[in-house]
N, C-alpha and C positions, 0 to 999 in steps of 0.2 A: 316299362309297361307293355310296349308294343311287342317285345320279345315274348313276355309272359303270355300275352293274349294270343300270339301266333302259335305258341306251343300248346296252349289249352285248346285252341280251335283245331289244331292238328290231331290232338288226342280224341276229340269228339268225332271229327270226320273219319278218323281211322277206325274207331269202334263201330260207328254206324255203317261204315263201308264194309266192315267184316260181317255185320249182321245181314246186310242186304245182299252181299256177294253169295250168301248161302242159298239164295233163291227164296221160294215161298217158305220152306222149312226154317231158314235162317230168320226170315221176317217174323214168323209166328213164334220162334224161340225168343226173339227180342221182345215181342209183344207179351209173351208169358212173363218175362222178367218185369216189365212195366206193370202188368196186371197184378203181380205179387205185391209190389210196393204200394200201388193204389189201395189194395186191401188193407195193408198194415199201417199206412199213414193216415187212414180214415178219410182220404180224399173222396172215396166213394160215399162215405157217410156225409161229408160236407156237401157234396153234389146232390145227394138225395134230399137233404134238408132244403137246399136252395130251390130245387124243383118243386118240392111240396109247397113252399111259400109262394112261388110264382103261380102255381096252380090255384092256390087260394085267392090270388089277386086277379086271375084271368078267367077265361070262359069255362075252365074246368073246376070252378070253385065248388060246385055241388058235390062231384065225386070226391074232391079233396076233403070237403067238410065231413062227408060220410065216413071217409077213411079215418079222419081225426077222431070222430066219435067212437069208431071201432077200436082205435088205439087205446082210448080210455077204458073201454070194456075189456081189452086184452092185455092191459098193462102188467098183470101178474104172471103172464105166461113165461117170460124169461126166468123169473125166480122159481118157477115150478119145473124148470129143466128144459125149457125151449120147445121148438117144434122142428126137428130135423126132417130133411127132405132128401130121399135117396136120388131123386131126379137131378137136383142141383149138384149134389156131390159127384154125379157121373157126367157132368157136362164135358164134351170133348175138348173144350178150351184148356181144361186142366192138364191134358196130356202135353200140350205145347208148353205150358208152364213147367211141368216136370222135366221136359227135355231141355229146357233152357240151361239148367245148371250142369248136369242132370241131378235129379233127386231119386234116391232109392231107399227101400225099407227092407231090413234084415230081421227075420224072426229066428231067435235062438232055440226056443221051445214052443210047442203048441200051448194054447191057453184054453181052459174049460169054458165053453160058451154059456154055461149055466151059472157062472159066478160073476161077481163084480170085482173090478181091479182098480187100484189107484196107481196110475203111471206118473212117475217123477221124470220130467223132461229136463235135460241139461245139454249145453248152456242155452240161454235165451238168445244171445247174439243181438244184433241191432234190431232185426225185424222178425225173429223167430220164423224164418222161412221154412225150415225143415218141419216144424210142428204143423204149420198150416198145410203144407203140401201133402204130408203123409196122413194127417188125421182129420182134415176138413174136406178132403176130396178122395176120390177112389182112383186117382191117377197112378198110385204106386201099389194098388191092390190090397189095401188093408182088409177089405171084406173077404178076399180070397185067402189071405194068410191067417186071418183070425175070424173064421166064419162064425156068425152068431153074435159077435160082440158089437156094441154100438159105441163108437168113440165120441167123447165130448171134450172139447178143448175150452178151458177157462180163460176168460179175458176180463178187462175192466168193465164194470157195470155201466159206465157213461155211454158206451157205444149203443146200448139198448134203449137209450132215450131218443135216438135219432130216427125220425120217420122213414119208412121204406127200408133204410139200411138195417134196422133191427130185425126185420123179417128175413132179409137176405142172410144176415149173420146167423140167425137161428137155423135157417135151412141147411147151412154147412155144418151144424153141430156145435156152434159156439154157445157158451153159457156164461153168465156173469159170476164173478167170484163173490159169493156170499154164502153164509152158513145155511141159510134156508134153501138155496139152490143145490148146494152140495148134498144136503140130507135128502132132498127130493129126488135127485138123480140116483143116489145109492140106495134108496128105498125100493127101486125097481131091480129087476134081474138083468144080467148080460150087459152091464155098463162098464166101459173103459174110460174112467175119468182121468183126463190128462192135465196135470198141473205143471206149469213152467216154474219150477221151484225158485230159481234165482230172480225171476221177475225183472223189474226195472233196474235193479242194482247191477245185474249182469250186463245190461245194455250199455252201461257206462264203462265196462271193463274189457270190451272186445278188442283184442290185439291179434293180428294175423300171426299164426304159428304158435300162439300161446294158449294152452288149455287150462282155463281157470273157471271154477264154478263157485257160486255163493251158496253154501249149504250148511255150514257149521251151526248157525243160529236159526235155521229154518226147520222148525219141528212141527208146525201146524198140520202139515200133510200126513205126518206119521200119526199124530193124535186122531186125525180124521179116519185113517185106515183102521186104527184100533177100535174106535167107537162103532164101526160098521163091520169089523172082521173081514175087511177086504185086503187081499194080498198086495204088497207094495212091489211095483215093477220098475226097476231102473231103466231109463232110456237115455242114450247118448247120441248126439248128432256130431259127426265129424265133418268139418268144413264150414260150419256156421260162422266162425270167427273170421273166415277169409272172404266172405261174400261182400264185405264193405271195408273201407279204411276209415279210421278215426284217429284224430290227434291224441297223443298220450298226454293227458292233463295230470300234472303233479297234484298229489293230495295237499290240500291247504291253499291251492291257487284260487284266484278269484273266480275263474270259470267253473272249477270243480265245486266250489262252495255254492255258486249260483245253481248248478245242476242239482245238487243234493237238496237245496232249499226248495226248488220248484218241484222236485220229486215228492217231498213231504206235503206240499200244498195240493198238487194236481194228481198225485198217485202214479204218475209215470215220469220218466226222465227224458227231457229234451236233449237230443244228442247232436253233435256235429259229426257228420259222416259224408262220404262220397263213394260212388261206385265207378263204373266204366266211363272213361272220358271225363272224369271229374264230376259227373252228374249224380245227384242224390237219388234219382228214381230208377237207376239201372244197375242192378247188382253185378258183381264180377261173376263170370261163368266158372264156378268151381264146383266139383262134385259134393253134394250134401248126402251123406250116408247116415241114416238113422238106424241104430241097432237097439232092438227091444230085448232086454235081458230076462233072466230067470226070476220068477216071482219069489218074494220073501213072504212066507206064511206068517200071519199075525193072529193072535186070539181076538175074540170079540169081547171088548171091555167097555161098557157104556161110559165109565168115568175113569179113564186111565190115569195112573199116578205119574208125576214128573219122572220118577225113576224108571218106570216101565217105558215111557216115551223115549227117554234117553237111551235105554238099552236097544230098542228096535231102530232108533235113529243111527246108532253106531253100526249095527248090523247092515243097515241100508247103505251107509257110506262105504263099508267094505265091499258090498256087492257092486256098487258103482265103480269103485277102483278096479275090481277084478274085471268088470266088463270092458273098461277102457284099456287095460293092459292086454286083454285077450284079443282085441280087435284093432288096436291102433296101427300096427304095421300093415295089415291088410288094407287099411283105409288111408294109407299114404303118410302116416305120422312117423317120424324118425323114432327108432326104438329107445333112444335115451330121453325122449320127451316125457316129463312127468305130468300127472294130473294134479293141479294145484286146487286144494279145497279150502276155501276161505270162509 
């Protein structure tokens, strides 16, 4: 145990020594990595809830009470598409977060700012770092690459029940996954609706060096695009599966069954993972390259048949495979590595 502890401690001190040795830039880069995980592990949400409860019980009870009453009046805003704030998306701290990995965004073709699009994002990874960095902030220049489009990233509805945090999440362009919200967003113009198609199931499958997406049975996003006549845009992030390490759990094992059971109950999958120095809150510094592909045009069909959905789903799968094959070598993936679609 002493040897294991010494080795573990050496890894931690080595990783933080590397961060601090880079001076202020290295420190802020490390802070950016921590900031990322705080966002995605909802630690910020938990902290905001605790602060709100403490305010109710302390001298700030009146402002907290007024805010609580305002929450009741404002409770439908997330389901109506949220309240994005360009100022929050442009915070300078996101630049340090971007530089930690680093994160980059590649546009293959321009997109018409007068239309709506449904972006399918793959893979989720443990924390969907690439999705957050590119579409909830302006650190990688989404507004410059796709002028006029307003990105909206979908996430679990439970985060929008947390006081203070729900306003912060909406400011970044996050929206709850619900049919009412999706229809509300796509009823407007110039919306880029980003759906992490694999969701929690992909969070359980992250293995470094392996490119696997959960897509075969995921057709709801295609049906949504058909109902609104919004082109489908495949988006792939290279490097997401390398940002953390997770044990390979065999199918049928006790831990795997427990994970899947909790996913059905909670809506998300609790994962066992670690990053630099064996710590769960510090991702490995690996490039995250997000490539936005060519739109797949779809007709507007208010009630699409299963056959029509299956047809465009298959076309989308082909577009995603072509996108992966075209860019994998330039993004550091060996040419013989396949994209596994489950």
